C-alpha positions in Angstrom: -29.1 2.3 -57.0 -30.5 -0.3 -54.5 -28.1 -2.5 -52.6 -29.2 -5.4 -54.7 -27.8 -3.8 -57.8 -31.1 -2.6 -59.3 -31.5 0.7 -61.1 -34.3 2.6 -62.8 -33.8 3.7 -66.3 -35.6 6.4 -68.2 -38.6 4.7 -69.9 -39.0 7.4 -72.5 -35.3 7.2 -73.5 -35.5 3.4 -74.0 -38.7 3.7 -76.0 -37.2 6.4 -78.1 -34.1 4.4 -78.8 -36.2 1.4 -79.8 -38.3 3.5 -82.1 -35.3 5.2 -83.7 -34.0 1.7 -84.5 -37.4 0.4 -85.6 -37.4 -2.3 -82.9 -40.4 -3.7 -81.0 -39.8 -5.0 -77.5 -39.7 -8.5 -78.9 -37.3 -7.6 -81.7 -35.0 -5.9 -79.2 -35.0 -9.0 -77.0 -34.2 -11.1 -80.1 -31.3 -8.7 -81.0 -30.0 -9.0 -77.5 -30.1 -12.8 -77.7 -28.4 -12.9 -81.1 -25.7 -10.6 -79.7 -25.2 -12.9 -76.8 -26.4 -10.2 -74.4 -28.7 -11.3 -71.6 -31.8 -9.0 -71.6 -35.2 -10.7 -71.7 -38.4 -9.2 -73.1 -39.8 -9.2 -69.5 -36.8 -7.0 -68.5 -37.5 -4.6 -71.3 -41.2 -4.4 -70.4 -40.2 -3.7 -66.7 -37.8 -1.0 -67.7 -40.3 0.7 -70.0 -42.9 0.8 -67.2 -40.4 2.5 -64.9 -39.7 -0.5 -62.7 -36.2 -1.3 -61.4 -33.9 -3.7 -63.4 -30.5 -5.0 -62.7 -27.6 -2.7 -63.4 -26.2 -5.4 -65.6 -29.3 -5.4 -67.8 -29.2 -1.6 -68.1 -25.5 -1.8 -69.1 -26.4 -4.5 -71.7 -29.2 -2.3 -73.2 -26.8 0.6 -73.4 -24.3 -1.6 -75.2 -26.9 -2.6 -77.8 -27.7 1.0 -78.5 -24.0 2.0 -78.3 -24.5 4.6 -75.6 -23.2 4.9 -72.1 -25.1 3.3 -69.3 -25.4 6.7 -67.5 -27.5 8.0 -70.5 -30.2 5.4 -69.6 -30.2 5.4 -65.8 -32.3 7.9 -63.9 -30.1 9.9 -61.6 -30.8 8.9 -58.0 -30.2 12.5 -56.8 -33.0 13.7 -59.2 -35.3 11.0 -57.7 -34.7 12.2 -54.2 -35.2 15.9 -55.1 -38.5 15.0 -56.9 -39.8 13.5 -53.6 
């Protein structure tokens, strides 16, 4: 995690969760909005392209899919070992 609270989530996991729930990126953003959860379509797109997003957004996405946040976030130790 960066000092500014940003994390990287596993793009494949997010895409798989969306597909399993028959949700496009837009539909997921609408579902978040309807659920009073702040995750925009641009955040979803950033997450699915492997860019860093706010921890709060990752937590909100996990909440929508009823999974733990740790199931979405890429482990920072794994990232260091991969380098």
